[in-house]
Backbone of each chain as ProteinMPNN parsed JSONL, in Angstrom:
{"seq_chain_A": "MARVLLFGPLRDLAGWRERDIAEATSISALKALLASEDARLGEALSAPGVQVALDQAIVRGDRSLGARAEVAFLPPMSGG", "coords_chain_A": {"N_chain_A": [[102.513, 76.345, 94.238], [102.866, 79.619, 92.995], [103.303, 81.463, 90.037], [104.044, 84.778, 89.82], [103.115, 87.677, 88.11], [103.849, 91.019, 87.304], [102.659, 94.025, 85.862], [103.209, 97.06, 83.931], [103.017, 100.096, 85.823], [103.044, 98.755, 88.268], [105.098, 96.954, 88.203], [107.352, 98.635, 88.219], [107.012, 99.819, 90.71], [107.287, 97.633, 92.463], [109.765, 96.708, 91.778], [110.332, 94.341, 90.553], [109.449, 91.933, 88.011], [108.581, 89.365, 87.709], [107.944, 86.577, 89.748], [108.399, 83.541, 91.586], [106.269, 82.202, 93.915], [106.023, 80.219, 96.588], [104.454, 79.827, 98.855], [101.829, 80.789, 98.709], [98.401, 80.022, 98.712], [96.064, 80.964, 97.828], [94.517, 83.717, 96.019], [93.971, 85.864, 97.713], [95.608, 85.254, 99.881], [98.065, 85.421, 98.663], [98.145, 88.152, 98.004], [98.163, 89.213, 100.591], [100.563, 88.249, 101.538], [102.399, 89.518, 99.821], [101.835, 92.14, 100.525], [102.707, 92.16, 103.138], [105.398, 92.084, 102.824], [105.871, 94.412, 101.418], [104.352, 97.222, 101.904], [103.437, 99.334, 100.326], [103.271, 98.234, 97.79], [101.37, 96.277, 98.309], [99.112, 97.843, 98.785], [98.845, 99.019, 96.258], [98.272, 96.787, 94.67], [95.707, 96.194, 95.406], [94.291, 98.333, 94.562], [91.57, 100.245, 93.088], [90.684, 99.43, 89.757], [92.8, 97.799, 89.221], [93.141, 94.755, 87.744], [92.907, 91.168, 88.088], [94.451, 88.377, 86.685], [94.082, 84.939, 86.405], [95.851, 82.237, 85.394], [95.786, 83.338, 82.815], [93.165, 84.268, 82.519], [90.738, 86.688, 83.292], [89.816, 87.183, 86.652], [87.404, 87.706, 89.251], [87.212, 88.538, 92.66], [88.15, 86.116, 95.211], [90.338, 83.303, 94.625], [91.389, 79.899, 94.768], [94.755, 78.734, 94.548], [96.239, 76.532, 92.425], [98.85, 74.065, 91.835], [101.536, 75.422, 90.038], [100.141, 77.72, 89.226], [99.421, 80.716, 87.41], [99.557, 84.016, 88.193], [98.536, 87.176, 87.378], [98.872, 90.649, 87.815], [97.088, 93.353, 86.719], [97.301, 96.569, 85.914], [95.419, 99.645, 85.03], [94.745, 99.636, 81.545], [96.421, 100.652, 78.55], [96.533, 101.103, 75.313], [97.268, 101.34, 71.763]], "CA_chain_A": [[103.4, 77.448, 93.879], [102.306, 80.529, 92.0], [104.176, 82.415, 89.338], [103.372, 86.079, 89.915], [103.564, 88.619, 87.085], [103.399, 92.4, 87.488], [102.749, 94.794, 84.628], [103.103, 98.522, 83.968], [103.575, 100.782, 86.993], [103.215, 97.829, 89.403], [106.434, 96.371, 88.057], [108.322, 99.64, 88.679], [106.812, 100.007, 92.145], [107.805, 96.472, 93.183], [111.164, 96.458, 91.438], [110.464, 93.036, 89.89], [108.416, 91.674, 87.008], [108.118, 87.979, 87.779], [108.499, 85.848, 90.893], [107.717, 82.311, 91.996], [105.983, 82.274, 95.346], [105.595, 78.862, 96.916], [103.585, 79.712, 100.036], [100.466, 81.298, 98.551], [97.437, 79.016, 98.263], [94.914, 81.661, 97.244], [94.874, 85.072, 95.585], [93.98, 86.766, 98.877], [96.815, 84.95, 100.677], [99.189, 85.958, 97.894], [98.152, 89.613, 98.191], [98.545, 89.492, 101.978], [101.99, 87.968, 101.65], [103.132, 90.595, 99.144], [101.633, 93.362, 101.31], [103.524, 92.085, 104.359], [106.786, 92.398, 102.423], [105.972, 95.751, 100.839], [103.009, 97.765, 102.144], [103.01, 100.178, 99.196], [102.874, 97.321, 96.714], [100.117, 95.663, 98.742], [98.054, 98.823, 98.555], [98.693, 99.192, 94.802], [97.662, 95.583, 94.085], [94.282, 96.196, 95.719], [93.698, 99.605, 94.13], [90.53, 100.084, 92.072], [91.245, 99.502, 88.404], [93.771, 96.722, 89.02], [92.48, 93.475, 87.517], [93.741, 89.991, 88.337], [94.262, 87.265, 85.758], [94.576, 83.642, 86.88], [96.087, 81.408, 84.201], [95.439, 84.144, 81.635], [91.748, 84.638, 82.443], [90.413, 87.662, 84.338], [88.95, 86.664, 87.716], [86.99, 88.675, 90.26], [87.098, 87.872, 93.945], [89.255, 85.24, 95.579], [90.423, 81.983, 93.999], [92.502, 79.123, 95.292], [95.826, 78.611, 93.56], [96.786, 75.185, 92.306], [100.272, 74.006, 91.491], [101.909, 76.117, 88.795], [99.198, 78.772, 88.819], [100.042, 81.978, 86.982], [98.721, 85.127, 88.645], [99.033, 88.449, 86.84], [98.191, 91.863, 88.282], [96.989, 94.183, 85.524], [96.802, 97.934, 86.159], [94.641, 100.153, 83.897], [95.414, 99.34, 80.279], [96.51, 101.788, 77.634], [97.177, 100.695, 74.059], [97.145, 102.226, 70.601]], "C_chain_A": [[102.743, 78.328, 92.813], [103.434, 81.319, 91.343], [103.414, 83.733, 89.29], [103.981, 87.032, 88.893], [102.993, 90.005, 87.38], [103.603, 93.157, 86.18], [102.697, 96.296, 84.914], [103.702, 99.105, 85.231], [103.776, 99.855, 88.196], [104.618, 97.222, 89.403], [107.504, 97.348, 88.577], [108.247, 99.824, 90.195], [107.467, 98.868, 92.933], [109.301, 96.277, 92.952], [111.395, 95.062, 90.878], [109.275, 92.816, 88.961], [107.774, 90.294, 87.225], [108.764, 87.302, 88.979], [107.722, 84.569, 91.113], [107.524, 82.378, 93.501], [105.331, 80.959, 95.756], [104.469, 78.84, 97.942], [102.112, 80.016, 99.756], [99.518, 80.226, 97.996], [96.168, 79.648, 97.717], [95.362, 83.056, 96.829], [94.923, 86.017, 96.788], [95.216, 86.52, 99.747], [98.059, 85.507, 99.985], [99.305, 87.475, 98.085], [98.626, 89.969, 99.597], [100.042, 89.292, 102.161], [102.824, 89.084, 101.016], [103.014, 91.902, 99.926], [102.494, 93.348, 102.572], [104.99, 92.379, 104.051], [106.938, 93.869, 102.051], [104.563, 96.372, 100.89], [102.51, 98.594, 100.954], [102.55, 99.326, 98.022], [101.528, 96.676, 97.05], [98.925, 96.565, 98.477], [97.773, 98.965, 97.049], [97.996, 97.991, 94.165], [96.155, 95.55, 94.323], [93.581, 97.474, 95.277], [92.588, 99.347, 93.114], [91.163, 100.211, 90.684], [92.306, 98.451, 88.144], [93.009, 95.398, 88.895], [93.465, 92.337, 87.768], [93.414, 88.935, 87.293], [94.878, 86.017, 86.37], [94.659, 82.726, 85.659], [95.505, 82.06, 82.945], [93.937, 84.357, 81.435], [91.455, 85.593, 83.596], [89.488, 87.008, 85.37], [88.588, 87.803, 88.666], [86.794, 87.916, 91.564], [88.252, 86.903, 94.144], [89.203, 83.926, 94.807], [91.54, 81.216, 94.691], [93.509, 78.908, 94.161], [96.362, 77.19, 93.568], [98.278, 75.245, 92.026], [100.482, 74.682, 90.138], [100.862, 77.11, 88.3], [99.988, 80.004, 88.379], [99.091, 83.107, 87.353], [99.328, 86.435, 88.14], [98.207, 89.593, 87.396], [98.274, 92.9, 87.168], [96.444, 95.57, 85.869], [96.035, 98.448, 84.937], [95.438, 100.099, 82.59], [95.386, 100.543, 79.356], [97.279, 101.388, 76.38], [97.073, 101.77, 73.0], [98.181, 103.301, 70.569]], "O_chain_A": [[102.145, 77.831, 91.858], [104.374, 81.772, 91.996], [102.291, 83.8, 88.79], [105.201, 87.18, 88.815], [101.804, 90.148, 87.668], [104.595, 92.953, 85.481], [102.223, 96.742, 85.959], [104.767, 98.673, 85.673], [104.602, 100.149, 89.06], [105.229, 97.011, 90.451], [108.435, 96.949, 89.277], [109.266, 99.963, 90.872], [108.122, 99.108, 93.948], [110.012, 95.753, 93.809], [112.543, 94.639, 90.741], [108.227, 93.444, 89.115], [106.589, 90.093, 86.959], [109.967, 87.43, 89.207], [106.52, 84.516, 90.855], [108.471, 82.58, 94.26], [104.226, 80.635, 95.32], [103.622, 77.947, 97.916], [101.238, 79.552, 100.487], [99.786, 79.61, 96.965], [95.294, 78.951, 97.202], [96.431, 83.525, 97.222], [95.807, 86.869, 96.875], [95.799, 87.462, 100.285], [98.981, 85.998, 100.636], [100.393, 88.011, 98.295], [99.397, 90.912, 99.777], [100.705, 90.066, 102.852], [103.816, 89.537, 101.586], [103.966, 92.681, 99.99], [102.956, 94.395, 103.025], [105.73, 92.862, 104.909], [107.963, 94.495, 102.319], [103.71, 96.091, 100.048], [101.327, 98.565, 100.615], [101.572, 99.648, 97.348], [100.658, 96.546, 96.189], [97.875, 96.122, 98.011], [96.619, 99.024, 96.625], [97.216, 98.154, 93.227], [95.411, 94.955, 93.544], [92.407, 97.676, 95.584], [92.636, 98.369, 92.368], [92.073, 101.015, 90.48], [92.683, 98.219, 86.995], [92.322, 94.977, 89.826], [94.68, 92.509, 87.675], [92.246, 88.634, 87.045], [96.032, 86.021, 86.798], [93.661, 82.478, 84.983], [94.831, 81.419, 82.138], [93.487, 84.598, 80.315], [91.864, 85.353, 84.732], [88.504, 86.362, 85.011], [89.364, 88.74, 88.858], [86.277, 86.799, 91.576], [89.2, 86.868, 93.36], [88.13, 83.492, 94.387], [92.519, 81.807, 95.147], [93.155, 78.903, 92.982], [96.871, 76.707, 94.579], [98.884, 76.316, 91.984], [99.681, 74.518, 89.217], [100.716, 77.317, 87.095], [101.066, 80.293, 88.897], [97.953, 83.149, 86.884], [100.479, 86.758, 88.435], [96.979, 89.515, 87.442], [99.359, 93.28, 86.727], [95.242, 95.721, 86.093], [95.996, 97.769, 83.911], [96.614, 100.459, 82.532], [94.451, 101.344, 79.377], [98.509, 101.338, 76.378], [96.826, 102.94, 73.29], [98.195, 104.117, 69.647]]}, "seq_chain_B": "MISLTEAPFEPGALLASFCQARSETGAVATFTGIARAESGRAHILELEAYPGFTEAAIGKIAEEARRRFRLDDVLVLHRVGRIAPGEAIVFVATAASHRREAFEACDFLMDYLKSRAPFWKKEHGPEGARWIEPRAQDHADVARWEQKESTP", "coords_chain_B": {"N_chain_B": [[93.783, 88.662, 61.286], [95.861, 88.7, 64.113], [98.581, 90.305, 65.497], [101.588, 90.873, 67.421], [104.459, 92.927, 67.388], [107.948, 93.536, 67.699], [109.436, 94.854, 65.904], [109.768, 97.716, 63.731], [107.189, 98.658, 61.355], [105.788, 98.919, 58.019], [103.109, 100.704, 57.089], [101.892, 101.002, 54.535], [102.69, 98.781, 53.012], [101.428, 96.762, 54.409], [98.757, 97.388, 53.971], [98.59, 97.061, 51.177], [98.991, 94.295, 50.929], [96.857, 93.369, 52.418], [94.681, 94.068, 50.852], [94.815, 92.387, 48.71], [93.644, 89.707, 46.575], [90.801, 89.76, 46.894], [87.432, 89.37, 46.252], [84.803, 89.787, 46.979], [84.844, 91.783, 48.817], [83.976, 95.103, 49.25], [84.957, 97.322, 50.474], [87.72, 98.631, 52.182], [88.956, 99.755, 55.195], [91.377, 101.601, 57.03], [93.405, 102.204, 59.948], [96.121, 103.983, 61.221], [98.158, 104.333, 63.94], [100.431, 106.66, 65.265], [103.488, 107.298, 66.936], [103.856, 110.172, 68.893], [105.989, 113.083, 69.137], [105.502, 114.909, 71.066], [106.3, 117.643, 71.29], [109.036, 117.395, 71.918], [108.923, 116.342, 74.45], [108.597, 113.635, 74.577], [110.766, 111.061, 74.085], [111.043, 108.371, 73.646], [108.702, 105.769, 73.368], [107.533, 103.221, 75.384], [106.182, 100.119, 75.109], [104.385, 97.681, 76.779], [103.333, 94.313, 76.807], [101.261, 91.441, 77.642], [102.35, 88.542, 76.916], [100.604, 86.24, 74.872], [98.196, 86.398, 76.494], [97.542, 89.029, 75.784], [97.292, 88.907, 72.944], [95.158, 87.117, 72.818], [93.137, 88.616, 74.038], [92.872, 90.763, 72.24], [92.041, 89.3, 70.087], [89.468, 88.557, 70.912], [88.201, 91.039, 70.896], [88.385, 91.6, 68.196], [86.805, 89.543, 67.147], [84.323, 90.312, 68.115], [84.036, 92.673, 66.661], [83.906, 91.638, 64.051], [81.469, 90.304, 64.192], [79.609, 92.344, 64.848], [79.839, 94.15, 62.719], [79.728, 92.691, 60.445], [82.111, 91.792, 59.103], [84.393, 90.935, 56.452], [87.014, 90.451, 56.914], [89.734, 91.063, 59.185], [92.527, 92.875, 60.393], [94.994, 93.285, 62.818], [97.821, 94.848, 63.875], [100.206, 95.354, 66.298], [102.655, 97.299, 67.856], [105.219, 96.394, 70.224], [107.532, 96.969, 72.919], [110.254, 99.26, 72.42], [109.552, 102.381, 70.985], [110.077, 104.841, 68.588], [109.468, 108.41, 68.143], [107.303, 109.196, 65.435], [107.268, 106.675, 64.387], [105.096, 103.965, 63.493], [102.635, 102.775, 65.732], [100.385, 101.199, 65.881], [98.41, 99.298, 63.61], [95.413, 98.971, 61.98], [93.199, 97.166, 59.982], [90.178, 96.816, 58.172], [87.854, 94.822, 56.441], [84.993, 94.905, 54.465], [81.704, 94.45, 52.945], [80.595, 96.909, 52.337], [81.273, 100.478, 52.744], [80.465, 101.769, 55.211], [80.362, 99.863, 57.288], [83.027, 99.047, 57.297], [84.414, 101.42, 58.011], [83.241, 101.969, 60.543], [83.887, 99.687, 62.0], [86.624, 99.878, 62.177], [86.909, 102.164, 63.752], [85.622, 101.264, 66.093], [87.352, 99.11, 66.808], [89.717, 100.516, 67.382], [88.9, 102.138, 69.523], [88.482, 100.198, 71.495], [91.03, 99.055, 71.623], [92.503, 101.15, 72.711], [91.809, 101.385, 75.458], [91.023, 98.91, 76.491], [92.579, 96.786, 75.793], [95.227, 94.639, 76.768], [97.769, 96.434, 77.287], [100.552, 98.351, 78.358], [101.828, 101.543, 78.728], [104.665, 103.492, 78.552], [106.172, 106.62, 78.763], [109.191, 107.933, 77.808], [111.089, 110.706, 78.51], [112.892, 113.887, 78.466], [112.677, 114.614, 81.115], [112.552, 112.326, 82.559], [110.709, 109.235, 83.117], [107.29, 108.31, 82.55], [104.282, 106.557, 83.322], [101.535, 106.05, 81.187], [98.169, 106.571, 81.58], [94.862, 105.558, 80.51], [92.882, 108.198, 79.102], [90.08, 110.231, 80.212], [88.575, 110.706, 77.991], [89.169, 108.467, 76.41], [87.838, 106.438, 77.79], [85.244, 107.364, 77.515], [84.962, 107.157, 74.766], [84.938, 104.387, 74.306], [82.696, 103.709, 75.695], [80.625, 104.604, 74.114], [80.077, 102.554, 72.275], [79.113, 100.572, 73.875], [76.725, 101.62, 74.745], [75.378, 101.752, 72.297], [75.124, 99.058, 71.692], [73.32, 98.17, 73.614], [71.01, 99.414, 72.915], [67.912, 98.689, 71.481]], "CA_chain_B": [[95.013, 88.221, 61.914], [96.28, 89.547, 65.233], [99.953, 90.042, 65.923], [102.409, 91.863, 68.107], [105.801, 92.909, 66.816], [108.928, 94.491, 68.247], [110.1, 95.527, 64.778], [108.976, 98.724, 63.021], [106.529, 98.134, 60.159], [105.446, 99.902, 57.004], [101.659, 100.535, 56.929], [101.51, 100.873, 53.126], [102.901, 97.403, 52.57], [100.39, 95.943, 55.051], [97.502, 97.67, 53.269], [98.642, 96.438, 49.848], [98.801, 92.851, 51.015], [95.502, 93.122, 52.942], [93.699, 94.266, 49.766], [94.979, 91.391, 47.645], [92.822, 88.495, 46.442], [89.453, 89.942, 47.443], [86.458, 89.57, 45.181], [83.504, 90.208, 47.529], [85.042, 92.956, 49.668], [83.823, 96.365, 48.529], [85.531, 98.435, 51.229], [88.758, 98.394, 53.187], [89.316, 100.963, 55.949], [92.53, 101.352, 57.894], [93.848, 103.234, 60.884], [97.514, 103.857, 61.657], [98.515, 105.186, 65.078], [101.854, 107.018, 65.176], [104.026, 107.859, 68.186], [104.101, 111.617, 68.817], [107.176, 113.58, 69.848], [105.011, 115.774, 72.151], [107.192, 118.814, 71.32], [110.311, 117.08, 72.572], [108.743, 115.742, 75.783], [108.655, 112.166, 74.483], [111.853, 110.561, 73.251], [110.782, 106.959, 73.336], [107.517, 105.184, 73.973], [107.801, 101.811, 75.672], [104.903, 99.41, 75.225], [104.51, 96.361, 77.373], [102.154, 93.459, 76.646], [101.296, 90.177, 78.395], [102.356, 87.644, 75.758], [99.565, 85.21, 74.906], [96.964, 87.008, 77.005], [97.238, 90.232, 75.002], [96.79, 88.485, 71.63], [93.829, 86.524, 73.005], [92.188, 89.704, 74.331], [92.615, 91.481, 70.987], [91.257, 88.363, 69.275], [88.052, 88.653, 71.327], [87.71, 92.335, 70.408], [88.255, 91.461, 66.731], [85.639, 88.681, 66.903], [83.146, 91.152, 68.346], [83.946, 93.59, 65.508], [83.442, 90.827, 62.894], [80.05, 90.004, 64.386], [78.789, 93.57, 64.807], [79.916, 94.899, 61.461], [79.716, 91.717, 59.34], [83.358, 91.981, 58.363], [85.005, 89.818, 55.729], [88.355, 90.184, 57.427], [90.281, 92.102, 60.065], [93.956, 92.756, 60.685], [95.51, 94.181, 63.865], [99.246, 94.686, 64.158], [100.513, 96.299, 67.369], [104.047, 97.27, 68.307], [105.593, 96.323, 71.636], [108.933, 97.358, 73.071], [110.589, 100.692, 72.362], [109.061, 102.977, 69.749], [110.558, 106.221, 68.427], [108.47, 109.301, 67.545], [107.191, 109.07, 63.983], [107.043, 105.27, 64.019], [103.732, 103.485, 63.693], [102.417, 101.948, 66.931], [99.313, 100.229, 65.642], [97.781, 99.327, 62.293], [94.164, 98.198, 61.956], [92.52, 97.166, 58.688], [88.918, 96.083, 58.186], [87.306, 94.589, 55.1], [83.552, 94.642, 54.509], [81.073, 94.628, 51.643], [80.329, 98.324, 52.114], [82.198, 101.338, 53.491], [80.056, 102.157, 56.562], [80.786, 98.813, 58.222], [84.499, 99.054, 57.378], [84.797, 102.598, 58.805], [82.8, 101.844, 61.944], [84.632, 98.599, 62.651], [87.96, 100.417, 62.442], [86.699, 103.072, 64.879], [85.319, 100.373, 67.221], [88.569, 98.388, 67.198], [90.672, 101.441, 68.001], [88.391, 102.543, 70.841], [88.742, 99.111, 72.438], [92.481, 98.882, 71.791], [93.049, 102.231, 73.537], [91.634, 101.259, 76.912], [90.588, 97.581, 76.941], [93.53, 95.743, 75.41], [96.295, 94.597, 77.776], [99.041, 97.089, 76.986], [100.937, 99.398, 79.307], [102.597, 102.459, 77.895], [105.526, 104.381, 79.348], [106.789, 107.65, 77.937], [110.511, 108.352, 78.29], [111.394, 112.043, 78.006], [114.064, 114.524, 79.091], [112.484, 114.742, 82.568], [112.338, 111.003, 83.138], [109.71, 108.376, 82.488], [105.994, 108.247, 83.248], [103.293, 105.628, 82.771], [100.379, 106.765, 80.65], [96.888, 105.894, 81.825], [93.854, 106.014, 79.553], [92.252, 109.467, 79.45], [88.62, 110.156, 80.353], [88.041, 110.639, 76.628], [89.292, 107.081, 75.934], [86.748, 105.663, 78.401], [83.995, 107.832, 76.903], [84.928, 106.627, 73.399], [84.564, 102.971, 74.317], [81.328, 103.63, 76.241], [79.677, 104.847, 73.005], [79.709, 101.289, 71.634], [78.332, 99.79, 74.835], [75.36, 102.181, 74.687], [74.767, 101.354, 71.018], [74.797, 97.631, 71.721], [72.162, 97.907, 74.462], [69.824, 100.001, 72.288], [67.314, 97.681, 70.616]], "C_chain_B": [[95.434, 89.229, 62.979], [97.758, 89.277, 65.461], [100.614, 91.232, 66.598], [103.804, 91.786, 67.496], [106.705, 93.92, 67.51], [109.543, 95.321, 67.14], [109.2, 96.615, 64.191], [108.333, 98.115, 61.783], [106.109, 99.279, 59.252], [103.955, 99.738, 56.693], [101.234, 100.319, 55.473], [101.627, 99.45, 52.616], [101.815, 96.486, 53.159], [99.056, 96.13, 54.337], [97.476, 96.967, 51.915], [98.373, 94.944, 49.961], [97.408, 92.5, 51.558], [94.449, 93.208, 51.83], [93.752, 93.177, 48.699], [93.977, 90.246, 47.73], [91.463, 88.64, 47.127], [88.498, 90.146, 46.28], [85.123, 90.078, 45.717], [83.62, 91.44, 48.429], [84.891, 94.218, 48.823], [84.541, 97.517, 49.196], [86.599, 97.941, 52.192], [89.037, 99.731, 53.865], [90.515, 100.617, 56.821], [92.734, 102.507, 58.858], [95.305, 102.943, 61.217], [97.746, 104.834, 62.8], [100.018, 105.415, 65.062], [102.305, 107.655, 66.486], [104.349, 109.335, 67.99], [105.379, 111.987, 69.577], [106.775, 114.454, 71.035], [105.933, 116.969, 72.359], [108.477, 118.553, 72.101], [110.177, 116.433, 73.941], [108.848, 114.227, 75.747], [109.787, 111.75, 73.55], [111.552, 109.161, 72.756], [109.501, 106.544, 74.058], [107.819, 103.702, 74.186], [106.454, 101.121, 75.905], [105.117, 98.002, 75.719], [103.212, 95.589, 77.126], [102.322, 92.24, 77.552], [101.203, 89.088, 77.335], [101.342, 86.505, 75.905], [98.23, 85.82, 75.308], [96.556, 88.212, 76.157], [96.671, 89.854, 73.633], [95.375, 87.914, 71.759], [92.78, 87.606, 73.251], [91.869, 90.491, 73.066], [91.777, 90.599, 70.059], [89.774, 88.428, 69.616], [87.433, 89.961, 70.829], [87.468, 92.241, 68.893], [87.051, 90.588, 66.372], [84.34, 89.471, 67.066], [82.942, 92.12, 67.173], [83.426, 92.844, 64.282], [81.937, 90.61, 62.968], [79.196, 91.264, 64.19], [78.727, 94.203, 63.44], [79.972, 93.986, 60.231], [80.957, 91.858, 58.452], [83.742, 90.724, 57.594], [86.33, 89.427, 56.379], [88.787, 91.341, 58.322], [91.754, 91.811, 60.332], [94.316, 93.763, 61.785], [96.98, 93.861, 64.073], [99.627, 95.766, 65.171], [101.974, 96.166, 67.758], [104.111, 97.026, 69.805], [107.069, 96.705, 71.719], [109.107, 98.859, 72.908], [110.28, 101.261, 70.988], [109.5, 104.437, 69.701], [109.451, 107.087, 67.84], [108.487, 109.178, 66.023], [106.992, 107.642, 63.524], [105.592, 104.882, 64.306], [103.678, 102.586, 64.924], [101.428, 100.839, 66.624], [98.779, 100.415, 64.229], [96.557, 98.409, 62.359], [93.593, 98.289, 60.551], [91.257, 96.329, 58.794], [88.407, 95.968, 56.754], [85.835, 94.223, 55.242], [82.97, 94.809, 53.105], [80.927, 96.11, 51.305], [81.11, 99.191, 53.095], [81.796, 101.587, 54.943], [80.557, 101.14, 57.594], [82.31, 98.83, 58.4], [84.986, 100.225, 58.24], [84.469, 102.387, 60.289], [83.585, 100.773, 62.69], [86.033, 99.076, 63.03], [87.917, 101.31, 63.694], [86.484, 102.267, 66.175], [86.595, 99.688, 67.73], [89.55, 99.316, 67.898], [90.199, 101.895, 69.381], [88.668, 101.462, 71.88], [90.239, 98.916, 72.674], [93.062, 99.937, 72.731], [92.928, 101.963, 75.034], [91.218, 99.874, 77.397], [91.548, 96.468, 76.537], [94.717, 95.801, 76.369], [97.643, 95.114, 77.252], [99.286, 98.117, 78.078], [102.017, 100.232, 78.633], [103.37, 103.43, 78.778], [106.214, 105.351, 78.396], [108.111, 108.057, 78.578], [110.837, 109.704, 77.681], [112.588, 112.619, 78.736], [113.925, 114.624, 80.609], [112.208, 113.404, 83.236], [111.221, 110.252, 82.432], [108.408, 108.455, 83.264], [105.086, 107.259, 82.526], [102.075, 106.42, 82.328], [99.122, 105.939, 80.911], [95.888, 106.362, 80.792], [93.205, 107.31, 80.047], [90.747, 109.251, 79.594], [87.985, 110.008, 78.97], [88.101, 109.201, 76.076], [88.168, 106.213, 76.5], [85.409, 106.056, 77.781], [83.851, 107.246, 75.493], [84.437, 105.185, 73.387], [83.121, 102.801, 74.818], [80.273, 103.851, 75.151], [79.164, 103.537, 72.421], [78.863, 100.44, 72.563], [76.895, 100.29, 74.868], [74.643, 101.715, 73.423], [74.285, 99.913, 71.057], [73.536, 97.367, 72.527], [70.89, 98.528, 73.897], [69.195, 98.975, 71.325], [67.226, 98.137, 69.133]], "O_chain_B": [[95.37, 90.442, 62.774], [98.151, 88.12, 65.606], [100.265, 92.394, 66.387], [104.271, 90.707, 67.132], [106.276, 95.019, 67.86], [110.112, 96.38, 67.402], [107.981, 96.445, 64.158], [108.865, 97.16, 61.217], [106.077, 100.441, 59.656], [103.566, 98.735, 56.093], [100.318, 99.541, 55.206], [100.766, 98.972, 51.877], [101.347, 95.558, 52.499], [98.315, 95.171, 54.121], [96.476, 96.354, 51.544], [97.609, 94.39, 49.171], [96.844, 91.464, 51.204], [93.443, 92.499, 51.868], [92.84, 93.06, 47.88], [93.527, 89.869, 48.812], [91.029, 87.745, 47.852], [88.729, 90.998, 45.422], [84.381, 90.736, 44.987], [82.614, 92.066, 48.764], [85.578, 94.391, 47.816], [84.728, 98.571, 48.588], [86.405, 96.966, 52.917], [89.322, 100.724, 53.196], [90.654, 99.487, 57.289], [92.294, 103.631, 58.616], [95.677, 101.796, 61.464], [97.547, 106.037, 62.637], [100.792, 104.478, 64.868], [101.58, 108.459, 67.073], [105.033, 109.706, 67.036], [105.788, 111.307, 70.517], [107.596, 114.72, 71.913], [106.307, 117.271, 73.492], [108.937, 119.408, 72.856], [111.172, 116.019, 74.537], [109.152, 113.598, 76.761], [109.76, 112.059, 72.359], [111.782, 108.826, 71.594], [109.261, 106.923, 75.204], [108.298, 103.018, 73.282], [105.693, 101.504, 76.793], [105.909, 97.235, 75.171], [102.122, 96.152, 77.227], [103.379, 92.033, 78.148], [100.105, 88.742, 76.897], [101.25, 85.886, 76.965], [97.257, 85.765, 74.555], [95.378, 88.395, 75.848], [95.668, 90.426, 73.206], [94.507, 88.184, 70.929], [91.666, 87.524, 72.734], [90.713, 90.85, 72.84], [90.912, 91.092, 69.335], [88.923, 88.363, 68.729], [86.282, 89.984, 70.394], [86.467, 92.745, 68.383], [86.353, 90.868, 65.397], [83.399, 89.332, 66.285], [81.812, 92.356, 66.745], [82.588, 93.371, 63.55], [81.224, 90.713, 61.97], [78.199, 91.25, 63.468], [77.69, 94.732, 63.038], [80.229, 94.446, 59.119], [80.864, 92.018, 57.235], [83.459, 89.604, 58.018], [86.718, 88.259, 56.398], [88.266, 92.451, 58.221], [92.165, 90.66, 60.477], [93.981, 94.944, 61.691], [97.337, 92.732, 64.408], [99.4, 96.952, 64.933], [102.474, 95.06, 67.964], [103.205, 97.389, 70.556], [107.765, 96.755, 70.704], [108.204, 99.635, 73.223], [110.683, 100.71, 69.964], [109.313, 105.179, 70.665], [108.587, 106.584, 67.122], [109.547, 109.07, 65.406], [106.585, 107.413, 62.384], [104.958, 105.396, 65.227], [104.554, 101.747, 65.135], [101.601, 99.695, 67.045], [98.703, 101.532, 63.717], [96.65, 97.242, 62.739], [93.511, 99.38, 59.987], [91.253, 95.269, 59.421], [88.517, 96.905, 55.963], [85.472, 93.35, 56.031], [83.661, 95.254, 52.188], [81.105, 96.522, 50.159], [81.554, 98.716, 54.141], [82.657, 101.617, 55.823], [81.103, 101.51, 58.634], [82.817, 98.652, 59.508], [85.859, 100.054, 59.092], [85.308, 102.6, 61.164], [83.907, 100.933, 63.867], [86.557, 98.714, 64.084], [88.776, 101.216, 64.57], [87.087, 102.557, 67.209], [86.876, 99.688, 68.929], [90.151, 98.938, 68.904], [91.005, 102.022, 70.303], [89.044, 101.767, 73.012], [90.664, 98.643, 73.797], [94.006, 99.656, 73.468], [93.842, 102.279, 75.796], [91.07, 99.674, 78.602], [91.34, 95.314, 76.912], [95.163, 96.886, 76.742], [98.515, 94.349, 76.839], [98.35, 98.678, 78.646], [102.973, 99.713, 78.056], [102.798, 104.101, 79.638], [106.761, 104.957, 77.367], [108.152, 108.472, 79.736], [110.861, 109.838, 76.458], [113.228, 111.932, 79.531], [114.928, 114.709, 81.318], [111.69, 113.357, 84.351], [110.838, 110.581, 81.31], [108.409, 108.642, 84.481], [105.112, 107.137, 81.302], [101.639, 107.346, 83.012], [99.025, 104.776, 80.519], [96.039, 107.454, 80.243], [93.003, 107.498, 81.246], [90.207, 108.232, 79.161], [87.0, 109.291, 78.794], [87.195, 108.771, 75.362], [87.612, 105.366, 75.801], [84.548, 105.208, 77.549], [82.751, 106.884, 75.077], [83.615, 104.81, 72.552], [82.419, 101.872, 74.417], [79.157, 103.343, 75.254], [77.981, 103.407, 72.108], [78.004, 99.68, 72.116], [75.958, 99.503, 75.0], [73.473, 101.335, 73.457], [73.217, 99.575, 70.546], [72.761, 96.468, 72.197], [69.795, 98.201, 74.354], [69.884, 98.454, 70.448], [66.742, 97.388, 68.285]]}, "name": "protein", "num_of_chains": 2, "seq": "MARVLLFGPLRDLAGWRERDIAEATSISALKALLASEDARLGEALSAPGVQVALDQAIVRGDRSLGARAEVAFLPPMSGGMISLTEAPFEPGALLASFCQARSETGAVATFTGIARAESGRAHILELEAYPGFTEAAIGKIAEEARRRFRLDDVLVLHRVGRIAPGEAIVFVATAASHRREAFEACDFLMDYLKSRAPFWKKEHGPEGARWIEPRAQDHADVARWEQKESTP"}
């Protein structure tokens, strides 16, 4: 099971901030599942500039998701 | 010290306490970022962070600043939640033996905080809300330090 977190404009686009998704066993499978529910969100999650954090560490490419994985989708950051 | 706060803060009080009990520090530089009203276009700024991850990311930026500029100490306080125009958003203080390192470290920290720290900023105004993305200038500002680091 993965806990999925969306930040910034992704959260507004999806209409949710946090969800538990039991079926996803990898980041690519998770993205495909979310895209099948909501094509616009699927496109936004794969847009350039969106980083993925697995258990609070940035990852590039695909990763398998263990039990209680936390996956966060991070659009371009803007602080200060 | 790195912290996030939902409550408004007073930069002067932070500076006074940061300067206390220092015998080897010759220079303290600070930066305070303040929410603009944008001539009435911005009523409220909403800042979102990723609790835990955001503090850790700022901690890494602060560690890099300590190393590059030989700092004695560094303080970063960043607001999250809803911020009204005129309120401080971010306060950065750096302590070093000499002024150049303190000034440069402050500049470095702010450049990284603007576009590399996990925050997302939404501006609420009379015409609705919009997410603010880093400007080209913000990316150019941070790139300056990457060029400097690669120069022998």
